[in-house]
GUROGU-409940 format. One record per residue (C-alpha): x, y, z; residue in one letter. Coordinates in steps of 0.25 Angstrom, whole numbers, padded with zeros to 4 digits, always signed. Each point is the difference from the previous one (the first is absolute). Last residue first. Example, Ala and Ser with C-alpha at 12.3 -4.5 7.8 and 13.67 -1.06 7.14 Angstrom:
! residues 2
+0055-0004+0029S-0006-0014+0002A
This chain:
! residues 283
+0432+0441+0507X-0002+0005-0012X+0010-0007-0008X-0006-0013+0007X-0010-0002-0013X-0016+0002+0007X-0005+0011-0007X+0009-0006-0014X-0007-0012+0002X-0016+0006+0003X+0001+0007-0013X+0005-0012-0008X-0011-0008+0009X-0012+0010-0003X+0004+0001-0016X+0008+0010-0009X+0001-0012-0013X+0014-0003-0005X+0010+0001-0011X+0010+0010+0011X-0006+0002+0011X-0012+0007+0005X-0001+0015+0005X+0000+0010-0010X-0010+0008-0001X+0006+0004+0012X-0008+0005+0014X+0005-0012+0008X+0014+0001-0006X+0002+0015+0004X-0005-0005+0016X+0013-0012-0001X+0009+0011-0004X-0001+0009+0009X-0001-0015+0010X+0013-0003-0004X+0009-0006-0012X+0013-0002+0007X+0014+0010-0005X+0011-0006+0005X-0005-0016-0004X+0009-0009+0007X-0009+0002+0013X-0012-0007-0006X+0007-0013-0004X-0003-0008-0012X+0003+0012-0009X-0008+0008-0010X+0007+0012-0007X-0009+0010-0005X+0006+0010-0012X-0002+0015+0004X-0002+0017-0007X+0005-0009-0015X+0004+0010-0009X+0013-0002+0005X+0002-0013+0007X-0007+0003+0015X+0004-0010+0010X-0009-0010+0004X-0013+0002+0011X-0004-0014+0007X-0006-0010+0000X-0001-0013+0009X-0001-0014-0010X-0009-0009+0001X-0007-0001-0014X-0013+0008+0007X+0010+0011+0003X+0008+0000-0015X-0012-0003-0007X-0006+0015+0010X+0014+0005-0004X-0003-0002-0016X-0012+0003+0001X+0003+0015+0007X+0011+0005-0011X+0014+0001+0005X+0005-0009-0011X+0016+0001-0003X+0003-0013+0008X+0008-0006+0012X-0003-0009+0008X+0008-0004+0011X+0002-0013+0009X+0003-0002+0014X+0010+0005+0010X+0004-0012+0006X-0011-0012-0001X-0012+0001-0011X+0006-0001-0012X-0008+0002-0013X-0003-0011-0009X-0015-0002+0003X-0002+0015-0002X+0001-0001-0014X-0009-0011+0000X-0011+0010+0006X+0006+0011-0010X-0005-0009-0010X-0014-0003+0005X-0003+0014+0006X+0003+0004-0016X+0009+0008-0004X+0005-0008-0012X-0011-0002-0008X-0004+0014-0004X+0011+0002-0006X-0001+0014-0009X-0009+0006+0012X+0005-0007+0011X+0015+0006-0004X+0011-0008-0008X+0007-0010+0009X+0009+0006+0011X+0000-0007+0012X+0014+0000+0006X-0003-0010+0013X+0012+0002+0010X+0006-0011+0010X-0008-0012-0010X-0001-0014+0006X+0007-0007-0010X-0011-0008-0009X-0007-0011+0002X-0014-0001-0011X-0013+0006-0001X+0007+0015-0003X+0010-0008-0012X-0016-0003-0006X-0006+0013+0004X+0013+0008-0007X-0004-0002-0015X+0012-0004-0009X+0015-0001+0005X+0006+0001+0012X+0016+0005-0001X+0010-0002+0010X+0011+0009+0003X+0011-0001+0013X+0009+0008+0004X+0012+0000+0011X+0011-0003-0012X-0008-0004-0012X-0012-0008-0002X-0011+0001-0014X-0013-0010-0001X-0010-0003-0011X+0009-0005-0008X+0000+0010-0015X-0009+0011+0008X+0010+0000+0011X+0012-0001-0007X-0003+0011-0009X-0004+0009+0013X+0013-0003+0007X+0008+0003-0014X-0003+0013+0001X-0001+0004+0014X+0010+0010-0001X-0009+0007-0013X-0013-0002+0007X+0003+0015+0007X+0003+0006-0014X-0015-0003-0005X+0000+0010-0010X+0013+0001-0005X-0001-0016+0000X-0013-0002-0007X+0002-0014-0004X-0001-0004+0014X-0013+0008+0003X-0008-0005-0011X+0005-0015+0004X-0004+0002+0012X-0014+0007-0002X-0002-0014-0011X+0002-0009+0011X-0014-0002+0002X-0010-0008+0013X+0011+0007+0010X+0003-0005+0016X+0015+0003+0005X+0005-0010+0012X+0012+0010+0005X+0010-0008+0010X+0009+0010+0008X+0012-0006+0006X+0003+0006+0012X+0009+0009+0007X+0003+0009-0010X+0013+0010+0004X+0011-0006-0007X-0006+0004-0013X-0013+0010+0005X-0003+0005-0016X-0001-0014-0006X-0013-0002+0012X-0007+0013-0005X+0002-0004-0014X-0006-0010+0001X-0012+0006+0006X+0000+0012-0011X+0000-0015-0010X-0010-0006+0005X-0009+0014+0002X+0002+0004-0016X-0001-0015-0005X-0007+0007-0013X-0012-0008+0005X+0004-0010+0012X-0014+0002+0006X-0002-0006+0013X+0013+0001+0005X+0000-0009+0012X+0013+0007+0009X+0008-0011+0008X+0010+0003+0009X+0008-0011+0003X+0005-0004+0014X+0005+0007+0009X+0011+0011+0003X-0002+0016+0000X+0006+0008-0012X-0012-0004-0010X-0013+0004+0009X+0008+0012+0001X+0001+0001-0017X-0014-0002+0000X-0005+0011+0008X-0014-0003-0007X-0003+0014-0003X+0012+0001-0007X+0001-0012-0008X-0014-0005-0007X-0006+0013+0002X+0011+0013-0003X+0010-0008-0009X-0012-0007-0008X-0007+0012+0000X+0014+0008-0006X+0002-0011-0008X-0012-0002-0008X-0004+0014-0003X-0002+0013+0009X-0017-0003-0003X-0002-0012-0011X+0004-0011+0007X-0004-0011-0010X-0009+0006-0009X-0014-0003-0002X-0004+0001-0013X-0012-0012+0001X+0004-0008-0015X+0014+0006-0002X+0007-0001+0012X+0009+0009+0002X+0016+0000+0004X+0007+0011+0007X+0011+0010-0004X+0003+0013+0009X+0003+0014-0008X-0012+0007+0010X-0009-0002-0011X+0000-0015+0000X+0007-0008-0010X-0009-0012-0005X+0003-0013-0003X-0009-0009-0005X-0008-0013+0006X-0008-0011-0007X+0009-0007-0006X+0011+0006-0003X+0001+0015-0002X+0009+0009-0004X+0000+0015+0003X-0010+0010+0001X+0001+0016+0003X-0005+0009+0008X-0008-0005+0011X-0006+0006+0012X-0012+0002-0005X-0002-0016-0001X
């Protein structure tokens, strides 16, 4: 990747790299993709997954446990950003935070924990992360962190706590196409909340096929915050009114003229086109 200036220790299919802005990140040796490659992992995690959904505000409101489905644990940056937010609230936290992380390979987390200087934000939760890898679960005051290790689909086909937030952060559709299909996102949608504020799904991808796939999976879709080099990200929601910037007729007209109209992993058929056009998003 053009943004990398040095290579560091490896673990399995992964290595640690230093980005041009000085931030450390983890790269996959096979397809070369870097986790959080723009502004660095911590700033992206805070902006996209903590500040955007107003996590602190949610945790200040009394209620049942707030559940996050963390799809793509990676180096645990997003999960630890949420846990850090909860811990920072102290007595202001009025409801438990429960993070359920899905991951197939723990090498990125091992690498990040071994590089304390490069990933200092992980260090306050080092023992938690080590317990998670060893036991599959860790609990602290007001927080619970669970690991589902292996292919995500069987877990998504089973019983899960209903999600209030979904951090959808696998490798990109180009590098990990199986995780971005309508089938997978429909399974994710199945575990989302219908009552109250509903559920928000947050993801870094703003690609047209990503947004089409989310629509077909049953989400309402809107534009998300910028993360530096990306002008927009994407938010999915189970309730349209939860979106600050819902896609509208302008996006739909651009989609009709786009050369990338199909969802991830599928062809654009008359049935797919009809489903997108009939989505309640446009009513």
